[in-house]
matplotlib code that plots the C-alpha trace (Angstrom):
import matplotlib.pyplot as plt

x = [36.0, 35.7, 34.5, 37.9, 39.6, 36.8, 37.2, 41.0, 40.6, 38.0, 40.3, 43.2, 40.8, 39.7, 43.2, 44.3, 41.2, 42.0, 45.7, 45.0, 42.2, 44.6, 47.0, 45.8, 47.3, 50.8, 51.7, 54.6, 56.1, 59.0, 60.1, 62.3, 62.9, 63.7, 64.1, 66.9, 65.8, 68.4, 67.8, 64.0, 63.9, 65.8, 63.4, 60.5, 61.9, 62.8, 59.3, 57.3, 58.6, 56.3, 53.3, 51.9, 48.1, 48.7, 51.8, 52.5, 55.2, 56.3, 57.0, 59.7, 58.5, 60.3, 63.4, 61.4, 57.7, 57.1, 58.1, 55.7, 58.7, 59.8, 56.3, 56.8, 60.1, 58.5, 55.8, 58.2, 59.9, 56.7, 55.2, 55.5, 53.2, 50.6, 48.4, 49.4, 48.1, 47.1, 49.8, 49.0, 51.5, 52.4, 53.4, 57.0, 58.8, 60.4, 56.8, 56.4, 53.5, 50.2, 48.4, 50.7, 50.8, 47.0, 47.0, 49.1, 46.8, 43.4, 41.7, 42.7, 40.8, 43.4, 46.9, 45.9, 43.4, 42.6, 42.7, 41.1, 42.5, 42.4, 40.6, 43.5, 42.9, 46.0, 46.2, 48.2, 49.2, 50.7, 53.6, 54.4, 51.3, 50.5, 50.1, 49.7, 46.7, 43.7, 45.0, 42.9, 44.6, 44.9, 41.2, 40.7, 43.0, 40.9, 37.6, 39.3, 40.3, 36.8, 35.0, 37.2, 37.7, 38.0, 40.2, 44.0, 45.7, 48.9, 50.1, 52.3, 53.9, 57.0, 58.7, 59.5, 58.5, 61.8, 64.9, 68.6, 69.2, 70.5, 67.4, 66.6, 63.0, 60.4, 60.6, 57.3, 55.4, 57.3, 55.4, 51.7, 51.7, 53.1, 50.7, 47.8, 48.6, 48.9, 45.6, 43.8, 45.0, 47.9, 50.1, 52.9, 54.2, 56.2, 58.1, 60.8, 62.7, 65.8, 67.7, 68.2, 66.4, 65.7, 63.3, 62.5, 60.0, 58.2, 56.3, 54.6, 54.5, 56.8, 58.1, 59.9, 62.0, 62.3, 63.6, 65.8, 64.5, 66.9, 67.8, 71.5, 72.2, 73.3, 74.9, 73.5, 74.4, 73.5, 71.6, 68.1, 67.3, 64.4, 66.4, 66.6, 68.3, 69.9, 71.1, 72.4, 71.3, 68.6, 65.6, 61.8, 59.1, 57.0, 54.2, 52.2, 49.1, 48.4, 45.4, 46.0, 49.6, 51.2, 54.7, 56.7, 60.0, 62.6, 64.9, 67.9, 68.2, 70.0, 67.0, 68.6, 66.6, 67.6, 64.9, 61.6, 59.1, 55.8, 53.0, 50.0, 46.6, 43.7, 41.1]
y = [88.8, 92.5, 94.8, 96.6, 93.2, 92.2, 95.4, 95.1, 91.5, 92.6, 95.3, 92.7, 90.2, 93.2, 94.1, 90.6, 90.2, 93.2, 92.4, 88.9, 89.9, 92.5, 89.7, 87.7, 85.0, 83.8, 83.2, 81.3, 81.6, 79.9, 78.5, 76.6, 73.5, 71.5, 68.2, 69.2, 67.4, 68.5, 72.3, 71.8, 69.9, 72.7, 75.4, 73.3, 72.8, 76.6, 77.6, 75.3, 77.2, 80.0, 77.8, 79.1, 79.2, 78.8, 78.1, 79.0, 77.6, 79.8, 76.9, 74.4, 72.0, 69.5, 69.0, 67.2, 67.7, 64.6, 62.2, 61.4, 60.4, 63.9, 64.9, 62.0, 63.6, 66.9, 65.6, 63.7, 66.8, 68.8, 66.2, 68.2, 70.7, 68.1, 68.4, 71.9, 74.0, 73.9, 74.3, 76.3, 75.7, 77.9, 76.1, 76.5, 75.9, 72.7, 71.5, 70.9, 68.5, 70.4, 67.1, 65.7, 69.0, 68.9, 65.2, 65.9, 68.9, 67.4, 70.4, 72.6, 72.5, 74.6, 76.1, 79.6, 80.3, 82.5, 81.8, 84.3, 84.2, 86.8, 89.2, 89.1, 87.8, 85.8, 85.4, 82.6, 82.8, 80.3, 82.1, 79.2, 80.0, 83.1, 86.2, 88.8, 91.0, 89.2, 85.7, 83.3, 83.8, 87.5, 87.9, 85.7, 88.0, 91.1, 89.5, 88.4, 92.1, 93.4, 91.0, 92.0, 95.8, 96.6, 93.7, 93.9, 91.5, 89.6, 88.1, 84.9, 83.8, 81.7, 83.8, 87.4, 90.5, 92.4, 90.6, 91.1, 87.4, 85.0, 84.7, 88.4, 89.6, 89.8, 93.0, 92.4, 92.0, 95.1, 97.3, 96.4, 94.3, 96.6, 99.4, 96.9, 95.7, 99.0, 100.2, 97.0, 97.2, 94.7, 95.2, 92.9, 90.4, 87.2, 85.2, 82.6, 81.1, 83.0, 81.3, 84.2, 86.6, 90.1, 92.9, 95.4, 98.2, 100.0, 103.2, 101.9, 98.1, 95.7, 92.8, 89.9, 87.1, 84.2, 81.2, 79.9, 76.5, 74.3, 75.3, 76.0, 79.5, 82.2, 85.7, 88.7, 89.4, 93.2, 95.3, 96.1, 99.8, 98.9, 96.6, 97.5, 94.5, 91.3, 88.3, 85.0, 82.7, 80.1, 81.9, 81.9, 84.4, 84.8, 87.3, 88.4, 90.4, 92.9, 95.1, 97.4, 96.3, 93.3, 92.5, 90.6, 89.3, 87.2, 85.0, 83.0, 79.3, 80.3, 82.3, 85.8, 88.5, 89.3, 92.0, 93.1, 95.3, 96.8, 97.2, 99.3, 98.0, 100.5, 100.3]
z = [-30.3, -29.7, -32.3, -32.7, -33.4, -35.7, -37.6, -37.9, -39.3, -41.6, -43.0, -43.4, -45.2, -47.5, -48.2, -49.1, -51.2, -53.2, -53.5, -54.7, -57.1, -58.6, -59.8, -62.9, -64.9, -65.4, -69.0, -70.4, -73.9, -75.4, -78.8, -81.1, -79.0, -82.3, -80.6, -78.3, -75.2, -73.0, -73.3, -73.6, -70.4, -68.7, -70.2, -69.0, -65.5, -65.2, -66.4, -64.1, -61.0, -62.0, -62.1, -65.4, -66.1, -69.9, -72.0, -75.6, -77.9, -80.6, -83.2, -84.5, -81.7, -83.9, -85.9, -88.5, -88.5, -90.7, -88.0, -85.2, -83.1, -83.0, -81.5, -78.9, -77.9, -77.5, -75.3, -73.2, -72.4, -71.8, -69.7, -66.3, -67.7, -68.7, -65.5, -64.9, -67.7, -71.5, -74.2, -77.5, -80.4, -83.1, -86.3, -87.4, -90.5, -89.1, -88.1, -91.9, -92.0, -91.2, -91.0, -88.4, -86.5, -86.2, -85.3, -82.3, -81.2, -82.0, -80.2, -83.3, -86.4, -88.4, -87.8, -87.2, -84.2, -81.4, -77.6, -75.1, -71.6, -68.9, -71.1, -73.5, -77.0, -78.3, -82.2, -83.3, -86.9, -89.3, -90.9, -93.0, -94.9, -97.1, -95.1, -97.9, -98.2, -99.6, -98.7, -96.7, -93.4, -94.0, -94.4, -91.4, -89.3, -90.5, -89.4, -86.2, -85.5, -86.6, -84.3, -81.2, -81.7, -78.0, -76.7, -76.1, -78.5, -78.6, -81.9, -81.9, -85.1, -85.9, -88.3, -87.0, -88.8, -87.6, -86.5, -86.1, -86.1, -88.5, -90.7, -90.4, -90.6, -93.5, -95.6, -97.2, -93.7, -92.5, -95.1, -93.7, -90.6, -88.0, -88.9, -89.0, -85.6, -84.2, -85.5, -84.1, -80.4, -80.7, -77.8, -78.4, -81.1, -80.1, -82.6, -82.7, -85.8, -85.0, -82.0, -79.7, -77.7, -79.1, -78.1, -81.0, -81.0, -83.7, -82.3, -79.2, -80.4, -78.8, -80.9, -79.1, -80.7, -78.3, -80.1, -77.3, -76.1, -78.0, -81.4, -82.0, -80.8, -83.3, -83.2, -84.8, -88.2, -88.2, -85.8, -86.9, -86.3, -84.2, -82.0, -78.2, -76.7, -78.5, -76.6, -78.0, -75.1, -74.4, -72.9, -72.2, -71.3, -68.3, -68.6, -65.6, -65.7, -62.8, -63.2, -66.1, -66.9, -68.5, -67.3, -69.9, -68.6, -70.6, -68.6, -69.3, -68.2, -65.0, -64.0, -64.4, -66.1, -69.7, -70.3, -68.6, -70.3, -68.6, -71.2, -70.1, -70.9, -71.8, -69.1]

ax = plt.figure().add_subplot(projection="3d")
ax.plot(x, y, z, "-o")
ax.set_aspect("equal")
plt.show()
């Protein structure tokens, strides 16, 4: 091999290395399967095409969280993911038994926790528990923020802070959680509970509602002033990390894009 050919191949390998090293994890997020095996299986089949490195479920894995057979149904649908990537669940109101929820996810010691992946800190909250200031969970959240001041953070919680959907948001949380999130480098908040897709924005903080993996679809009752897009359809999220940006794309079951947002990360 002459030096010119070697040089060209070296440049090609360097280019490929830099390109591949600039692409990070693929993250899947979906919620509210609620024991609807037909739609849940379709969501799983759609997501698996993206070969995610990690998956989060936004809660209401079950229709009745007091019954083990409901979790058995969930894991039957989820089985294609089993050898592909870990699943981290958010507890929803239908997942009513904390004891049974934790029994089915024995790697968890409690229903609110953190996961660090690809230099992002995912904070999973249990919105079925008290989140008011000075509550046990709120104090834990503040401690988590204080222990990780520089990391970009993503909040996952079942009930939405803001929503145009059937259940609406939570007016009490709206008074203090958005400002708290913004001041602690939270870049996005993902919720379920309302069976639709919605993208809302408060200042520079994006709020996503993705409760579209099986629960009965419902229309918007009234448009929230922060709402940017509302869609009453089954849906799921694929997040891709590319250098200093997080690309959040919501898809419908047929693979069409509902919404896509690029969130810049501080270097």
